[in-house]
N, C-alpha and C positions, 0 to 999 in steps of 0.2 A: 873336645875331649883331650886331656893332656896325656903325655907319654906314660905316666905311672898308671893311669886308669886303663889305657890300652893294654899295657903289659899285664895288668890284673885280669883283664878279659882273656888274654892269651893263657894265663895260668888256669883260669876256669875251664878253658877248652881242654887243656892237658889233663885236668883232673876228671872232668865229666864225660869226655868222649869215649873212654874205654877202648881206645885204639892206640896202644903204645907203639913207639918206634919199632919197626920190624914186624909188626903183627899182621900186615897184609901181604907179606912176601908170598909170591906165587898165586895170589888171587887175581883172577882175570877182570872181574867187575868190582872195582873198589868203591866203597861207600864214601861219599863226600861228607865230611863232618863240619867243615867250615869253608866259606868262600870269602876271600878278600878281593876287593876291586878298587882300582885307581882310575877314576873317571878322567883325570888329567892326561893319563898316558894310554888308557885303554887296556892296561895289563890286568890279568886276573890270576889269583893263586887259589887252586882247589886243594884243600887239605884232606889227606887220607889218614894221616897218623900224627900224633902229637905227644911229646914227652919232654921231661926235664933233662938237660945235659949240663955240662960244666959251663956252657955258654948261655944258660937260661932255657926258656922254652924253645924247642926246635920242632919244626914241622917237616913232614914229608908229603909231597904232593906234586901236582902238575902246574907248571907255570906257563901261562899263555901270554907271551910277549912278542918279540920279533918272530919267534918260533915257539912251538909248544914242546916242553920237555919235562921229564920227571926229575925231581931233585929235592935236596934239603934246603930249607931257609929258616932263619931265626925270627922270633918275634921282635927282637932288637932291630934287625934289618928292616922289617916292615914299619916299626915305630920311627925309624930314622928316615923314612921316605921324605923327600923334599916337598911333597904335596900334602895338603890337608884334606884332599878329596878322596879319602879312603873309606869305603863302606864295607861292611862285613855281614854276612849271614851265618850265624853260628848257632848250631843246635836249635834251629827254628826261630831264633830271635834276630832282629835287624839292629845293627849299630851303625852310626855315622861317626867316623873318627876325624 
């Protein structure tokens, strides 16, 4: 899958998820709307919110890498990953990027 297709899928998440940025503030048990996984590094990004910003589609979620932490990350950052082994589970559909 090329970068443009991946970014299109990220646009779809932002439109269909109905979880705009900031909408889960204060929620204890957040619903995961998308999961991105990198099999080459073992990292995983659990997406709780998605929205359009001046930088394109931005996500809020939990990143499981060297440590687990909450934060913002962009679709552009994920698309620029040096690995092609990125899979995603989005709104009940599986994608291999």
